[in-house]
C-alpha positions, -999 to +999 in steps of 0.1 A: -532+828-239-510+802-225-485+774-237-490+739-223-457+716-224-456+678-214-430+648-217-446+621-234-434+587-221-432+566-253-431+534-234-459+537-214-481+560-239-488+584-217-477+620-209-460+625-174-484+634-143-472+667-147-471+695-172-460+733-175-487+758-178-471+790-191-491+819-193-477+836-230-462+869-216-440+848-191-430+824-216-422+854-240-400+870-213-384+838-199-380+817-231-345+810-246-341+835-279-330+813-305-322+822-343-313+858-333-347+861-315-370+847-345-376+814-324-385+811-288-372+780-271-383+759-240-361+734-220-370+720-183-359+693-162-385+670-144-367+675-112-368+705-093-342+728-090-331+758-079-316+766-118-347+757-134-368+789-142-398+768-152-406+753-117-430+777-111-453+766-139-451+730-131-487+715-125-505+682-119-519+673-151-554+669-135-553+706-126-550+719-162-589+726-164-587+751-136-554+766-145-568+774-179-602+787-163-580+810-138-562+823-167-590+832-187-603+853-157-572+872-160-582+885-195 
């Protein structure tokens, strides 16, 4: 399993050209713990920074199908 996060541009009416494809185990490990650990949060900027822990999961939206297939092969 994996989580897919995207930025939706309301002015353009489309998603940004990139999205975050995060395998579930990685998300559980890296997500912000909210409500005393009962909820998990995701916050990422759209610019690459050394401090952004989600940069490794940022992919071109055109490669989503290939990422899903690769993730399924790992299971």
